[in-house]
C-alpha positions as CSV (number, residue, x, y, z in Angstrom):
1,M,14.8,7.3,18.6
2,R,13.4,10.7,18.2
3,V,10.7,9.9,15.2
4,L,9.0,12.6,13.3
5,V,5.3,11.7,12.5
6,I,4.4,14.0,9.7
7,G,0.1,14.3,9.3
8,S,-2.1,13.2,11.7
9,G,-5.2,11.7,10.0
10,S,-5.9,7.9,11.4
11,I,-3.1,6.3,9.3
12,G,-0.6,9.1,11.2
13,R,-2.2,8.9,14.3
14,R,-2.3,4.8,14.5
15,H,2.1,5.3,13.1
16,H,2.4,7.6,16.6
17,D,0.9,4.7,19.0
18,N,2.8,1.8,17.7
19,L,5.7,3.9,17.4
20,S,5.1,4.7,21.3
21,A,4.1,1.1,21.5
22,L,7.8,0.0,20.7
23,G,10.0,2.6,22.5
24,A,10.3,5.4,19.9
25,E,10.3,8.7,20.8
26,P,7.7,9.8,18.2
27,R,6.9,13.8,17.5
28,L,3.0,13.9,15.8
29,V,2.7,17.0,13.7
30,S,-0.7,18.0,11.4
31,W,0.8,18.9,7.9
32,R,-2.4,21.4,7.8
33,K,-1.1,23.3,10.5
34,A,2.4,23.5,10.6
35,G,2.4,23.2,7.0
36,L,6.0,23.2,4.9
37,A,7.8,25.4,6.6
38,G,6.7,24.1,10.4
39,A,7.4,19.8,9.4
40,L,10.5,21.2,8.2
41,A,11.5,23.2,10.8
42,A,10.5,19.6,12.8
43,M,13.2,17.8,10.9
44,E,15.6,19.3,12.7
45,D,15.1,17.2,16.1
46,T,14.1,14.2,14.5
47,E,16.2,11.1,14.0
48,A,13.8,9.4,11.4
49,V,10.6,10.5,9.4
50,V,7.4,9.1,8.8
51,V,5.4,11.0,6.2
52,A,1.8,10.4,6.5
53,T,0.4,13.3,3.9
54,A,-1.7,12.8,1.3
55,T,0.3,11.3,-1.7
56,D,0.9,14.6,-3.8
57,I,2.6,16.9,-1.6
58,R,5.2,14.4,-0.6
59,L,8.1,14.8,-3.2
60,P,9.7,18.4,-1.0
61,L,9.3,16.2,2.1
62,I,11.8,13.5,1.1
63,E,13.7,15.6,-0.4
64,A,14.6,17.5,2.8
65,A,14.6,14.3,4.6
66,A,16.7,12.8,2.8
67,T,19.3,15.9,2.6
68,R,19.6,15.5,6.1
69,G,20.1,11.9,6.1
70,L,17.2,10.5,7.9
71,P,16.1,6.9,7.0
72,M,11.7,7.3,6.5
73,Y,8.9,5.3,5.9
74,I,6.9,6.8,3.2
75,E,3.4,5.7,3.7
76,K,1.5,4.2,-0.1
77,P,1.3,4.7,-2.4
78,L,4.5,6.6,-3.3
79,A,3.5,8.4,-5.6
80,F,0.5,7.9,-8.8
81,R,2.6,9.6,-11.3
82,P,5.6,7.4,-13.1
83,A,7.5,11.0,-13.2
84,E,7.1,12.1,-9.6
85,V,8.4,7.7,-8.2
86,E,11.5,8.4,-11.0
87,A,12.1,11.7,-8.7
88,I,11.7,10.3,-5.6
89,A,13.2,7.1,-6.0
90,A,16.8,10.0,-7.1
91,A,15.7,12.4,-4.3
92,A,15.3,9.7,-1.8
93,A,18.3,7.2,-3.2
94,P,21.1,8.4,0.2
95,V,19.1,6.5,2.6
96,A,16.6,4.2,0.6
97,G,18.4,1.3,2.4
98,R,17.2,2.2,5.4
99,S,13.3,3.5,4.1
100,M,10.7,1.5,3.9
101,L,7.1,2.0,2.3
102,G,4.1,1.5,3.5
103,Y,2.7,-1.5,2.4
104,M,2.1,-3.7,5.0
105,M,0.2,-6.8,4.1
106,R,3.5,-7.6,3.1
107,Y,3.7,-8.4,7.2
108,H,0.0,-10.8,7.3
109,P,0.7,-13.9,7.8
110,A,-0.7,-15.8,4.8
111,V,0.7,-13.2,2.4
112,R,4.1,-14.5,3.6
113,A,2.8,-18.3,3.6
114,L,2.1,-17.6,-0.2
115,A,5.4,-15.7,-0.9
116,G,7.1,-18.9,0.1
117,M,5.4,-21.2,-1.6
118,D,6.0,-22.8,-5.2
119,L,3.6,-20.7,-8.0
120,S,5.7,-21.7,-10.6
121,D,2.7,-23.2,-12.3
122,V,0.6,-20.7,-11.6
123,F,-1.4,-19.4,-15.2
124,Q,-4.1,-17.1,-14.1
125,F,-4.6,-15.2,-11.2
126,A,-6.7,-12.6,-9.7
127,L,-6.8,-10.3,-6.3
128,T,-10.3,-8.6,-5.6
129,I,-10.9,-5.8,-2.9
130,G,-13.6,-3.6,-2.1
131,H,-16.5,-2.3,0.6
132,D,-19.2,0.8,0.6
133,V,-16.7,3.7,1.2
134,T,-19.6,5.3,2.5
135,Q,-19.2,2.9,5.5
136,W,-15.5,2.7,6.4
137,R,-15.3,5.1,9.7
138,A,-17.6,7.0,11.7
139,N,-17.9,10.4,11.0
140,W,-15.9,10.8,8.2
141,R,-16.9,12.3,4.6
142,F,-15.0,10.8,2.0
143,S,-16.2,14.1,-0.2
144,E,-14.1,16.1,2.7
145,S,-11.5,13.1,2.5
146,Y,-8.0,13.2,0.5
147,A,-9.7,10.1,-1.6
148,A,-12.1,12.5,-3.0
149,R,-9.6,14.3,-5.3
150,A,-8.6,13.5,-8.7
151,E,-4.6,14.1,-8.3
152,G,-4.0,11.3,-5.8
153,G,-7.1,10.8,-4.9
154,G,-9.4,7.1,-6.3
155,V,-9.7,4.1,-5.3
156,L,-6.7,2.4,-7.6
157,L,-3.8,4.4,-5.3
158,D,-6.2,3.8,-2.2
159,L,-6.7,0.2,-2.2
160,C,-2.3,-0.2,-3.6
161,H,-1.6,-2.9,-1.5
162,E,-3.3,-5.6,-3.6
163,L,-1.2,-4.9,-6.5
164,D,2.2,-4.4,-4.5
165,L,1.1,-8.2,-3.4
166,A,0.7,-9.1,-7.3
167,A,4.2,-7.6,-7.5
168,C,5.4,-9.3,-4.9
169,L,4.2,-13.1,-6.1
170,I,4.7,-12.8,-9.8
171,P,7.4,-11.1,-10.7
172,G,7.6,-9.2,-13.5
173,L,4.3,-7.9,-14.2
174,A,3.1,-5.4,-17.2
175,V,-0.3,-3.2,-16.9
176,T,-2.1,-4.3,-20.0
177,G,-4.9,-2.0,-19.6
178,V,-7.6,-0.8,-17.0
179,E,-10.7,-0.3,-16.8
180,S,-12.6,2.4,-14.2
181,L,-16.0,3.2,-12.7
182,G,-16.3,7.0,-12.0
183,H,-19.2,8.8,-10.4
184,P,-20.1,12.6,-11.5
185,A,-19.7,14.9,-8.5
186,F,-16.4,13.4,-8.3
187,P,-14.4,13.9,-12.0
188,G,-11.5,12.3,-12.6
189,V,-12.0,9.9,-9.6
190,D,-12.3,6.0,-9.7
191,F,-14.8,3.8,-7.7
192,A,-13.9,0.8,-9.3
193,S,-10.5,-0.5,-11.1
194,R,-9.5,-3.4,-13.1
195,I,-6.6,-3.5,-14.4
196,S,-5.5,-6.4,-16.5
197,L,-2.1,-8.2,-15.9
198,A,0.3,-10.3,-17.9
199,A,4.2,-12.0,-17.7
200,E,5.8,-14.6,-19.3
201,G,3.5,-17.2,-19.7
202,L,0.4,-16.0,-17.4
203,A,-2.4,-13.6,-17.1
204,G,-4.5,-12.1,-14.7
205,D,-6.0,-9.3,-13.2
206,V,-6.3,-6.9,-10.4
207,S,-9.7,-5.4,-9.1
208,M,-10.8,-2.9,-6.2
209,D,-14.1,-1.1,-5.5
210,Y,-15.1,2.2,-3.4
211,L,-19.2,0.1,-3.2
212,T,-19.8,-3.6,-1.9
213,P,-22.0,-3.0,0.2
214,L,-19.4,-5.8,2.9
215,L,-15.8,-6.2,2.9
216,H,-14.4,-9.0,0.2
217,R,-10.8,-9.4,-0.1
218,R,-9.6,-12.2,-2.2
219,T,-6.3,-14.2,-3.7
220,T,-6.6,-16.8,-6.7
221,L,-3.9,-17.8,-7.8
222,R,-4.7,-21.1,-10.1
223,G,-1.9,-23.3,-11.0
224,T,-1.2,-26.4,-13.5
225,G,-0.5,-28.6,-10.1
226,R,-2.5,-27.0,-7.3
227,M,-4.9,-23.9,-6.7
228,H,-4.5,-21.2,-3.6
229,D,-7.8,-19.4,-2.7
230,F,-6.7,-17.2,-0.3
231,D,-9.9,-15.1,1.5
232,F,-8.5,-12.4,3.5
233,A,-11.8,-11.1,4.7
234,A,-13.0,-14.4,6.3
235,Q,-9.3,-15.5,7.1
236,V,-10.1,-18.5,5.0
237,Y,-7.3,-19.9,3.2
238,R,-7.6,-23.0,0.9
239,L,-5.5,-25.1,-1.3
240,T,-6.7,-27.6,-3.0
241,E,-4.2,-30.3,-4.9
242,P,-4.3,-33.2,-6.6
243,S,-5.2,-35.5,-3.3
244,G,-8.0,-32.4,-2.3
245,P,-8.1,-29.6,-0.7
246,R,-7.6,-28.2,3.4
247,L,-7.3,-25.1,5.3
248,L,-4.4,-23.4,6.4
249,D,-4.0,-22.3,9.8
250,L,-3.0,-18.7,9.6
251,P,-4.4,-16.4,12.6
252,L,-4.0,-12.2,12.3
253,E,-4.1,-10.1,14.8
254,R,-4.4,-6.3,12.4
255,N,-2.3,-4.2,14.3
256,A,0.5,-6.8,15.3
257,M,1.0,-6.0,10.8
258,F,1.8,-2.3,11.5
259,L,3.6,-3.5,14.7
260,D,6.1,-5.6,12.9
261,A,6.6,-3.3,10.2
262,M,7.5,-0.3,12.5
263,R,9.9,-2.7,14.1
264,D,11.7,-3.2,11.2
265,F,11.4,0.5,10.6
266,L,13.0,1.3,13.5
267,A,15.8,-1.0,12.9
268,L,16.5,-0.2,9.5
269,A,17.0,3.2,10.8
270,S,19.3,2.4,13.7
271,G,21.4,0.0,11.7
272,G,20.2,-3.1,13.5
273,G,19.5,-6.5,12.3
274,T,15.5,-6.6,11.2
275,S,13.1,-9.6,11.3
276,G,14.3,-11.4,8.2
277,N,11.0,-11.0,6.6
278,P,11.8,-12.0,3.2
279,L,8.9,-9.3,1.8
280,I,10.1,-6.4,3.9
281,P,9.2,-3.3,2.0
282,R,12.5,-1.3,1.6
283,L,12.3,1.2,0.1
284,D,15.2,0.6,-2.4
285,L,13.3,-3.1,-3.0
286,C,9.9,-1.9,-3.5
287,L,10.6,0.4,-5.9
288,G,9.4,-2.5,-8.9
289,S,6.3,-2.3,-7.0
290,A,6.0,1.7,-6.7
291,R,6.2,1.4,-10.5
292,L,3.2,-0.6,-11.5
293,V,0.8,1.2,-9.1
294,A,1.8,4.5,-10.8
295,D,2.3,3.2,-14.6
296,A,-1.9,2.1,-13.7
297,W,-2.9,4.9,-12.1
298,S,-1.6,7.1,-15.8
299,K,-3.7,3.9,-17.7
300,R,-7.2,4.4,-16.5
301,E,-9.4,4.4,-19.3
302,F,-13.1,5.4,-17.8
303,I,-15.9,3.5,-19.7
304,G,-18.7,4.6,-17.8
305,S,-20.2,6.4,-14.3
306,I,-21.8,4.8,-11.0
307,T,-25.2,6.6,-9.4
308,K,-24.7,5.6,-6.3
309,E,-25.0,8.5,-3.4
310,I,-21.9,9.2,-1.8
311,P,-22.0,12.3,0.9
């Protein structure tokens, strides 16, 4: 299958390489060099499209691909404004059942294990993720990245996988408030955010930051019958029941998640059978999560600023 990858940043290159490994015929196009006209021209000779550009320039690409009947793999987040989520949902509707949103964490073995458990007793939850953004990659500067933009940048959008996981595990969540910390050098960009969420009979929060010195990533679900404490950074997954705690063996090879997601996308795009993952992020099935992310971004309330130097 011929697949056009639009966006030649680190994630676009990863998708290109994974597509090659899976036997597809990918073509990588740099948005900065090709622009909209070049990207649209490249769509004339492809069977599917991966959209790995900055979030704020995707709508015309999605409209063009959908008009041509091309299924899409769209990097997360889908959009950061609620109105744009709805515009994309309407434009992509003809191919949404054969398209995917890039929530590759839905292929994590620990996430799949959690989703298969009985969580009906949960009354509180907390999901956290963070890492010093200046340490992410070699030869990379935050100030020169998409993340430093007031429109479409910031930690809430960058690390929104945790919001998606909350939506997967606990249906019906609504945003009740968002507290964010900014930086005087980057107006409108959140460097730490805490999103308060609630559904009938339970409440919790999702927190993310660009600041902590070492990677942390944890999901805690507290219920009346059991507690799930999953440390994704340490790969330690603890389930505590009345009989006591036990550890779950759920090994991970990180790129396997990307490969599994892309394998399912190729299957969807070609009309074949997918892996059977019940959490498959098919575009038409995860619009609720996309709406939750955009709603949270629109409700950010900046309550202060950090002083850490961010190059």
